[in-house]
LOPA-597835 format. One record per residue: x, y, z of N, C-alpha, C in turn. Coordinates in steps of 0.1 Angstrom, whole numbers, plus 5000, padded with zeros to 4 digits. Atoms other than C-alpha are relative to their C-alpha. Layout:
<pts>
XYZXYZXYZ;...
</pts>
This chain:
<pts>
499249915009469349694890500949914991;499250085009471049544859501350074998;498749955002474749584856500450004985;499649995014476049714823501649995000;498650024999479549564820500950104992;499049925007482549774810500749914990;499350095010483849634777501450054996;498749955003486749864772500450125009;499649894991488750084796501150084993;499049925004490850374785500950045012;499149994989493950384807500950124998;499249885001495750714814501149995010;498949994991498950804832500150155003;499949864996498751144851501250015008;498750014993502451164860500650145001;499449874997503851474877499450114992;500749895006501251694862499849994985;500250025015501451564826499249884998;500950105003498651354812500449924988;499650095012499551054789498849914998;500950115004497150834770500849875000;499250124999498550504781499649894990;500550115009496350254761498649965004;501450054998493250044761500149865006;500050124993492349754783498649934998;501250075002489849484774500049875008;500150124991488649164792499049904993;500850115006487348834778500449875006;499750144995487048484793501050005010;499149994988488848584825501450034996;498749965005491748724806500050144995;499949865004492849084802500950024988;499249985012494249224770500350165000;499649865000496149554768500850044988;499249955012497449764739500450145003;499549874997499650064744499650104988;500249895009498750394727501250024992;498849985007501150444698500850125004;499349894996502050784710500849985013;499350034987502950644745501249914997;498850085003505350394729501250084998;498949915003507450684718500550075013;499649934988507650814754501249945007;498950094994510050534765499849995015;500350024986508350534799499649865003;500350144997508350174812499249995014;500850004988505450154837500049875007;499950134994505949784843501049924992;499050055010509249684827500149854999;499850145001509149314836498849934994;501250075005505549214829499250064989;500849935011504249484805501050094993;499049925007507249604785499450084988;500549925011506749874759500149924987;500050075012505749694727498750024993;501249995008503249724699499249875000;500850125000500349494696499349975013;500850044988498049324722500849925009;499250084990499649204754499049955010;500950074991497748954775500549995014;499650024986497748924813500349865002;499550144997498948614831498849925004;501150084996496248344832500149945014;500050074987495148224866500550095011;499549914990496648524884499450144999;500749875000495048854894498850014991;501250015009491948744876500350034986;499649985014493848764844500550144997;499549875002494849124849501650005000;498649974999498349254843500350065014;499749974986500149314877499950155002;500049864998500349694872498650055002;501449964998496549724868499449945012;500550064988495849484896500450085012;499649914989497849724918499050115003;501049894999495149984912498849955008;501250054994492449754927500150005015;500050024985491549784964499849855003;500350134995491549464983499550015015;500449994986490249385018498950095002;501049904996488449685031499450074988;500549935012488049864998499049914992;500850095008486649554981498749975008;501250024991484249495011499050124998;500949885001482849855008499349994987;500750005013482149824971499049894999;501050115001480549484974498850025008;501249974992478249605002499150104992;500849905008477149904980499349934988;500650075011476549674950498849925004;501150084996474349444970498850095004;501149914997472349744982499250044987;500649975013471649814945499549884993;500550125006470649454938501049944990;499050065009473949364921500949905008;499150094994475849054930501550034996;498749975003479549134933500749914990;499450095010480548824913499750034986;500349965014478948984883501150104994;499049905005481749244881501349934995;498750045005484849194860501050095006;499049914995488149344870499950144993;500249875006487449614844498950095006;501049934993484249704862500550065013;499449954988486149734894501050124998;499049895003488849954878499250134997;500849885004486050184865499650075013;500449934987485050244902501250075006;498849934996488650334909500150134992;500149895008488450574880501350095000;498949905000490650884883500650035014;499549964986491250884921500649885007;499350114993493250574928501450045005;498749974995496650544944500950004987;499149995011499650624921499550094989;500349915011499250784887499149954989;500850065010497150544867498550055001;501449965000493650664857499249914990;500950095009490650474841498850074996;501249955006487850584819499249894993;500949914993484850544821500350005015;499749984986485050664857498649995007;501250024993482250524879500150045014;499849964986483650654911499450145002;500549874996482250954930500950075009;499149934991484351224945499250105009;500749904991483051414976500750134999;499449865000483551784979501050015012;499049994989486451905001499450065012;500749964988484351925032500849955012;499350044988485551895068499649865004;500350144996485751545083500249995015;499950044986485251415118500449865001;499550135000487451115123499349905009;500850094991485450975152498749964993;501250045007482250985131500449904989;499650095011484150815102500349865006;499650134994485550545125498849935004;501350064996482050485139499349944988;500650065012480750435103500749884995;499250125004483550195095499749885009;500450114991482649995126498749944997;501350055004479049965115500149924988;499950075012480049855081500649865003;499450124996482249585096499049905006;501150084994479249465116498949964991;501150035009477149445085498950104999;501049905000475249765091500550114990;499549925010475949945058499850155003;500349864996474150275066500250104989;499949895010474150605048501450044997;498749955002477850665052500849914990;499350095008478750375028500650074988;499549935012479150594997501250095003;498949924996481350835016501249925003;498950084997483550565029500749944987;499550055012483950424994500850114993;499349895007484850764980501350045007;498849964992487450825008501049894999;499150115000489050485003501050004989;499150005012490650554969500149864996;499850145003492250224959501049945009;499150054990494150164991499749855003;500150144998494849804999500049975015;499950054986494849605032498649985006;501250044993492249475056499450115009;500549904991492049775080499350114993;500749885006489550055073501050124999;499249885001491250365060499350104991;500549895008490550695043501150094996;499149905006492250945021499550145005;500449874995492251285038501050114996;499149885001493651635034500350065014;499649954987495551775064500650144998;499549865000496252145070501450005005;498649984997499752275075500249985015;499950014985499152295113499549875005;500550134996497651945113498850005009;501249994991494452055130498749984992;501250005008491952075101500249884990;500050135008491051755081498850014990;501049995010489151745048500049864992;499950115009488151475023501250024991;498749985007491451415005500249924988;499850085012490851204974500450084988;499849915011490751484949501050115003;499149884998492751814946499650075013;500249944987493151994979500250154999;499849864999492952364988501550035004;498649964997496252554992500349985015;499650024987498052465024499749865006;500350134996496752115026500949894993;499250115007498651785019499249875001;500750135001497451435011500549905011;499750104990497351185040499149884999;500850124999496050835047499849985015;500250034985494450755081499349875001;500550134998493650415094499149995013;500950034988490950285118500249855003;499950144996490849955137499049914993;501050105005489249645123499449925012;500750074990487249385142500949935010;499150074991490249215157501150095006;499049914995492349515165499650055015;500249944987492749645201499950154998;500249855001491950005209501250084999;498749935001495650095209500849964987;499350055012496449945174500650124993;499449885006496950295160501250055007;498849964992499250385188501249914998;498950105003501250065182500750044987;499449975013501750155145500750135001;499349874999502650515154501349985008;498750034993505250385179501049934991;499150075010506650155152500550104990;499549905009506950455129501150075006;498949934993509050635155501249915001;498950094998511050325161500849974987;499450025013511650275124500950124996;499149895003512950625120501350005008;498850024992515350565149500949904994;499250115006516450255130500650054986;499449955012517450475100499149994988;500950015011514350415078499450144997;500549875004513150725058498549994998;501450005001509450755064499450134997;500749875001506951025054499650045014;500549964987505551235082498949915005;501150084995503251035105499450085012;500749934990500751145131499049915007;501050074993498550995158498950115003;501149904997495251195156499249955012;500750044988493251195188498749944997;501350075002490250965192499349995013;500850014988487350935216500049865006;500250144995487250555218501349924998;498850075002490850465211501250085004;498849924996494450565218500350104989;499749915010494450745185499949944986;500150055014494150715147501450024993;498749995007497450645129499850064986;500149945014497950865098501450024995;498749985007500750905073499850084987;500049925012501451155046500249914987;499950085012500950995011501350034992;498849985008504150934992499849994985;500350015015502450884958499550144995;500449875004501551254958501150105004;499149894998503851554955499250134998;501149905001501351834963498949934994;501150065007498551754939500649924988;499450085011501051594914500249865004;500150154997501051214911501349944995;498950085004503850964910499549864997;500450145004503550614894500549915011;499750104989503450344921499849864996;500150145005504049974915500549915011;499650094989504149704941501049894995;499150115003506749424942499149884994;500950115004503849174938499550024986;500449975013502649354907501149994990;498950005009506049394892500449864996;499550145002506949024896498849914997;501250085003503348904889499949885009;500250104990502948704921498850035008;501149984991500048644944500550035014;499549954987500848844976499549925011;500650084989498548614996500849875003;499250124998500948324991501550035002;498549984997504448335007500849934990;499350075011506448274976501350074997;498849925003509248534977501050005011;498949984990512548574995500550144999;499449865000514148905005501150004989;499050005011516948794981499450044987;500749965012514448824953499750154999;500349864999513349164965501250094998;498849925002516849294966500550004986;499750015015517549164931499150084992;500949915007514449334919500350155001;499649864997515549664935501250044991;498849965008518949654918499650004985;500450005014517349564884499250124996;500949895003514849844886500750135002;499549874996516850124902501550024995;498650005004520450034892500850085010;499449924990521450194925500149925013;499750084988523150014954499450075013;500549934988521850284978498549965002;501450054999518250174970499949865005;500050144995519149814976500350015015;499749994986520549925010498750045008;501349964994517150085018499149875003;500850124999515349755012500749905010;499350094991518049565032499750055015;500349944987517449805062498649975004;501450034997513749755059499849855003;500050144997514249375058500449975014;499550024986516249395090499050055010;501049954990513649605107498849915001;501150095000510749375096500349885008;499650134994512549065108500250025015;499749984986513849205141498950065008;501149944993510749405150498749924999;501150105000508449105144498850064991;501149965010506549265114500049894990;499950115009505848935098498950004989;501049995011503049055075500750084989;499249935010505749165051499949944986;500350075013504149025019500450094989;499449935012505049134984499250124996;500749875003502349404982500350115010;499649904990503849575012501350064997;498849945005506849684992499650064986;500349945012506549934964501150094995;499049925007508550144939499350124994;500549885006507950494926500850044987;499349955013508650624890499650144998;500349855003508950994882499850024985;500349975014508251174850501149974990;498850045008511751094837500249854998;499950145001511150724840501049945010;499050054990513550684870499249945012;500650074989512650434897500850025013;499350014987513350444934499049925010;500850074990512150254965499050095006;501049924992508950384980500350005015;499850004986509050485016499349885006;500750114994508150195040498650035005;501449984995504550145050499549875006;500650124993502449905071501049945009;499050054991505149875097499350005014;500650024987503749735129500249865005;499850134994503849435152498949914994;501050085007502149155132500549864998;499750145003502048785127499849974985;500250035013502448635093499349874998;500750135002500948315078500649895008;499550104991501148045103501050045010;499149944991503148285125501450014994;498749995006506048285100500150134993;499849885008507648565081499449984986;500650025013505748625049501150004989;498950005010508948715030501149925007;498950094995511548445035501350085001;498649954999515148535045501049894998;499150115004517548315027499449865003;500750124998514948045028499449975013;500550024986514048085065498850095002;501249924997510548185075499649995014;500550024987509948035109500750085011;499249924990512748205129501250064994;498949935005514848435108500650095010;499349914991517448635126501250064994;498849925005520748825124500949914991;499150095009522648525109499450004986;500650015014520148495080500150144993;499949875006520248875075501450034995;498649985005524048875072500249924988;499950085012523848595047499350074988;500749925010521248805028500850114995;499149895004523649095027501149954990;499050065008526348875013499549964986;500650045013523948734986499750124991;500349885007523149094976501250094997;498749935002526849194974500150135008;499949894991526349445003501249975009;498850024991529649495023499649965014;500350064987529649295055500150115011;500049904989530649595077498850094999;501249935001527749795063498849935005;501150084995525349515070500049995015;500050014985526549475106499650135006;500449864995526249855111498550025000;501549995002522649845098499349925011;500750094991521749555120500250055014;499849944987523249725151499150125002;500849884999521350045144498549965002;501450044998518049855140499849945013;500250074987518549645171500150115011;500049894990519449965191498750075000;501349935001516250125179498949915007;501050104995514149815188500149995015;499850014985515649815223499350125007;500749884994513850155228498549994999;501450025001510450005222499250055012;500949964989509150065257499850155001;500149865000509950435254499150064989;500849965011508350475220498549975003;501450054997505250275231499450095011;500549924989504850475263499650144995;500349875005505050805245498850004991;501150005010502450695219498749965007;501250044993499950575246499649864998;500350145001500150205240499849945014;500350064987498550005268501149925006;498950074993500849855294500149864997;500050145003499749505287500549974986;499650015013500349555250501550024999;498649975000503749715256500849885005;499350114994504849425278500049884991;500150125009503649155253501050024989;499149985011505449315224501550005004;498750004995508549375245500649865002;499650144998508649005254500349934987;499850065013508348895218501350054994;498849945006511049145206501349955007;498850044993513449025233500349854997;499750135005513148675218499949895011;
</pts>
């Protein structure tokens, strides 16, 4: 099969029910070029204020980063699991994945990605809102990981949206009583909400979903504001971790932008400090309460040994009025970072950051010392309850004890 490359993408912004023509995106010699639609320039909505400010004329992406894409559009592309799925499907069709440009991949995201950005032409396929069996879906994901693509590949691609990360996941619709589950990429029937469910990868234990669910309960006890989470029952595991999507308000969409995309950095390389993230939050939101949210999240990640806290695991949401706020925390679980170190440095420390570094971080961000100490105490009190959260979630005894030993330091 011969690939017909996408030469021009029309980018839209479907924000809180209002459709905007954002502009046009082209690609040449590993470099992306974007031009805002003249009507959108008058909207005063800054979708990426640092790297893609509102301006007339052609704006080029950053060479050598994100394959030349602008950070805001790179955020729309799936990585890890989502990229694996598409590459497997392309090879089934006789197409080598390296033939695709970023514009080709964005066309597969089309109108059903995370956040509010849409892309035309749309090469993606949306399944009908039919009932889902999570066990069957998890089995299909395991077969794909083993290299056995199978008939479910197209369905897995459609359900992935543009979610990032290495673990298999699916966009689902969940009924109000949380018993009925549908395909959840497109619009949902009345009474259903948009959720994301995760499955284990090749290196996860059978209780990885239970660990993440226990961490979500522990994070809430630490004062972090999370969307609703759930551990759906599973036949071959402790359960499937699921979380309600925060980029959707009903079927209306919010614009979502990661810290990596905003700052135009490669999230795979540990290059940022929490000090940078706090400064970005203040610049974007102009609200010390939002800075406090990131500080509390930093404290939780550091003290709960979530060392996979790279720059794509922090995001911001923009509403229809152009106002920014910190997105709810996500991907909170027990995890090692690169070389066992914290992905996001804490005042320059990555190997063994602790309370002292976090207090210095608060001072650098002009957060009152009493507030910082109170936050750290609340987080440490919550983490001390790990055995109870883990036991209630069904985490295996050996896993509970291992994590408890690490958290005790």
